C-alpha positions as CSV (number, residue, x, y, z in Angstrom):
1,X,0.0,0.0,0.0
2,X,1.6,3.3,-1.2
3,X,1.2,6.1,1.2
4,X,2.3,9.8,0.9
5,X,5.1,11.2,3.1
6,X,5.0,14.9,4.0
7,X,7.8,17.2,5.2
8,X,7.6,19.5,8.2
9,X,6.1,22.2,5.9
10,X,3.2,20.0,4.9
11,X,4.3,19.3,1.4
12,X,4.4,15.7,0.0
13,X,8.0,14.8,-0.7
14,X,7.8,11.0,-1.4
15,X,5.8,7.7,-0.9
16,X,6.4,4.8,1.3
17,X,5.0,1.2,1.2
18,X,2.9,0.5,4.2
19,X,2.9,-3.2,5.4
20,X,-0.6,-4.5,4.7
21,X,-0.6,-6.8,7.8
22,X,-0.4,-3.7,10.0
23,X,-2.1,-1.0,8.1
24,X,-4.6,-2.9,5.9
25,X,-5.7,-5.6,8.4
26,X,-9.1,-6.8,8.8
27,X,-10.9,-4.4,11.1
28,X,-12.4,-6.0,14.1
29,X,-14.5,-3.3,16.0
30,X,-15.4,-5.7,18.7
31,X,-11.8,-6.5,19.5
32,X,-11.0,-2.7,19.5
33,X,-13.8,-2.2,21.9
34,X,-12.7,-5.0,24.3
35,X,-9.1,-3.6,24.3
36,X,-10.4,0.0,25.0
37,X,-12.6,-1.3,27.9
38,X,-9.6,-3.3,29.3
39,X,-7.4,-0.2,29.1
40,X,-9.9,2.0,30.9
41,X,-10.5,-0.7,33.4
42,X,-6.9,-1.2,34.2
43,X,-6.5,2.5,34.7
44,X,-8.9,2.5,37.7
45,X,-7.4,2.7,41.1
46,X,-10.3,0.8,42.8
47,X,-9.5,2.5,46.2
48,X,-12.9,4.0,46.9
49,X,-14.0,2.8,50.4
50,X,-16.8,3.7,52.8
51,X,-17.8,2.9,56.3
52,X,-20.7,0.5,57.0
53,X,-22.8,1.0,60.0
54,X,-20.7,-1.5,61.9
55,X,-17.6,0.5,61.4
56,X,-19.0,3.9,62.4
57,X,-17.5,5.2,65.7
58,X,-20.7,6.0,67.6
59,X,-22.4,5.0,70.8
60,X,-24.4,1.7,70.8
61,X,-26.9,3.1,73.2
62,X,-30.5,3.3,72.1
63,X,-31.0,6.9,70.7
64,X,-34.4,7.5,72.4
65,X,-36.9,5.4,74.1
66,X,-38.9,2.8,72.1
67,X,-42.5,4.2,72.7
68,X,-44.3,7.5,73.4
69,X,-42.2,9.8,71.2
70,X,-44.2,9.6,68.0
71,X,-41.1,8.7,66.1
72,X,-40.0,5.6,64.4
73,X,-38.2,2.9,66.4
74,X,-34.4,3.2,66.2
75,X,-31.7,1.5,68.0
76,X,-28.5,3.5,67.1
77,X,-27.4,6.7,65.4
78,X,-25.1,4.8,63.0
79,X,-28.0,3.7,60.9
80,X,-27.6,4.7,57.2
81,X,-30.6,7.0,57.2
82,X,-29.1,9.4,59.6
83,X,-26.4,12.0,58.8
84,X,-23.0,10.6,59.9
85,X,-24.3,7.1,59.8
86,X,-22.8,4.2,57.8
87,X,-23.4,3.8,54.2
88,X,-25.4,0.8,53.0
89,X,-23.8,-1.4,50.3
90,X,-21.1,1.3,49.7
91,X,-17.9,0.7,47.6
92,X,-15.0,-1.1,49.0
93,X,-11.5,-1.5,47.6
94,X,-11.4,-3.8,44.6
95,X,-9.4,-4.8,41.6
96,X,-11.0,-3.6,38.3
97,X,-8.3,-4.9,36.0
98,X,-9.2,-7.2,33.1
99,X,-7.1,-9.7,31.2
100,X,-6.7,-10.0,27.5
101,X,-4.5,-12.4,25.4
102,X,-1.5,-10.9,23.8
103,X,-2.6,-12.1,20.4
104,X,-6.0,-10.2,20.7
105,X,-4.2,-7.0,22.1
106,X,-2.0,-7.0,19.1
107,X,-4.9,-7.5,16.8
108,X,-6.7,-4.7,18.3
109,X,-3.8,-2.3,17.6
110,X,-3.6,-3.4,14.0
111,X,-7.3,-2.8,13.6
112,X,-7.0,0.5,15.0
113,X,-4.1,1.5,12.6
114,X,-6.0,0.2,9.7
115,X,-9.0,2.4,10.8
116,X,-6.7,5.5,10.8
117,X,-5.5,4.7,7.2
118,X,-9.0,4.0,5.9
119,X,-10.5,7.3,7.5
120,X,-7.4,9.3,6.3
121,X,-6.4,10.2,9.9
122,X,-2.8,9.0,9.6
123,X,-0.1,11.5,8.5
124,X,3.4,10.3,7.8
125,X,6.2,12.8,8.0
126,X,9.8,12.3,6.9
127,X,11.3,13.8,10.1
128,X,10.2,15.4,13.3
129,X,13.7,15.9,14.7
130,X,14.5,19.3,16.2
131,X,17.6,20.7,17.7
132,X,16.0,21.9,20.8
133,X,12.5,21.5,22.5
134,X,10.8,24.5,21.2
135,X,7.0,24.6,21.6
136,X,6.6,27.2,19.0
137,X,8.5,25.2,16.5
138,X,6.3,22.1,17.2
139,X,3.3,24.2,16.9
140,X,4.2,25.4,13.5
141,X,5.1,21.9,12.3
142,X,1.6,20.5,13.7
143,X,-0.3,23.4,12.1
144,X,1.3,22.8,8.7
145,X,0.4,19.1,8.7
146,X,-3.0,19.1,10.3
147,X,-4.1,22.7,10.7
148,X,-6.1,23.3,13.9
149,X,-7.1,19.7,14.4
150,X,-5.9,17.7,17.5
151,X,-2.9,15.4,16.9
152,X,-1.2,12.5,18.5
153,X,2.6,12.3,17.5
154,X,4.1,8.9,17.4
155,X,7.7,9.1,18.0
156,X,10.7,7.1,19.1
157,X,12.4,7.2,22.5
158,X,15.3,9.1,21.0
159,X,13.1,12.1,20.0
160,X,13.1,13.7,23.4
161,X,13.1,17.2,22.1
162,X,10.0,16.5,20.1
163,X,8.2,15.2,23.1
164,X,9.2,18.2,25.3
165,X,8.1,20.6,22.6
166,X,4.7,19.1,22.4
167,X,4.1,18.8,26.2
168,X,2.7,22.3,26.5
169,X,0.4,22.2,23.5
170,X,-3.3,21.7,24.6
171,X,-4.4,19.9,21.5
172,X,-1.4,17.7,21.0
173,X,0.1,14.8,22.6
174,X,3.2,12.5,22.0
175,X,3.6,8.8,22.5
176,X,6.5,6.5,22.0
177,X,5.7,3.9,19.2
178,X,6.1,0.8,21.5
179,X,3.4,2.2,23.8
180,X,0.7,2.5,21.3
181,X,-2.8,1.9,22.5
182,X,-6.3,2.1,21.2
183,X,-7.5,4.9,23.5
184,X,-4.8,7.4,22.4
185,X,-4.9,6.4,18.7
186,X,-8.6,7.1,18.5
187,X,-8.7,10.2,20.9
188,X,-7.2,12.7,18.4
189,X,-8.3,13.9,15.1
190,X,-5.0,13.0,13.4
191,X,-2.1,10.8,14.2
192,X,1.3,12.1,12.9
193,X,4.0,9.5,12.7
194,X,7.7,10.0,11.7
195,X,9.3,7.4,9.4
196,X,11.6,6.5,12.3
197,X,8.5,5.7,14.4
198,X,6.9,3.9,11.4
199,X,9.8,1.5,11.2
200,X,9.5,0.8,14.9
201,X,5.7,0.3,14.5
202,X,6.2,-2.1,11.7
203,X,8.8,-4.1,13.5
204,X,6.7,-4.4,16.7
205,X,3.1,-4.9,15.6
206,X,3.6,-6.9,12.3
207,X,2.4,-10.5,12.5
208,X,6.0,-11.6,12.2
209,X,7.1,-9.4,15.0
């Protein structure tokens, strides 16, 4: 699959052959959804905790006499219906994490990358390298490539200046190629990928990888 390659000024300079097993794979929406749900579930801390009526620090003495007051019968102020009382069926610390086989996780990433190509959301650029982490320079490059749309920059671990330059931009984010995930790939309007990152993505996410 031939795909255009842009320069930092937004002009097409060449074409590159995209591996069909990564960028033209069969799109499995259900698999993508499962991977997304797993990612969001694994991000939950699960630390919410409340006190039941048995854990409330309060006197166990009967609040008022049983009869003659005109009020309902109550034995303690720790009952859930009273302010300061325990919470009935409240949350307790738990593990929300979900498991997903490696083969399915990899298939979800390939499906997502194929969706980006199909919907023309992927932008390949010959180089994103910069001498210094300049936010103004990265803003200019992103604007030339995708205009005012939000963008995810896929880079390599060596492109630290690029990542620092993007860090302060509100509508842009960077991610290292080996940390690709369904949520980030689908969160932004466009995905900008350097040729160095493309090589890493191909090596990691191909079926032979």
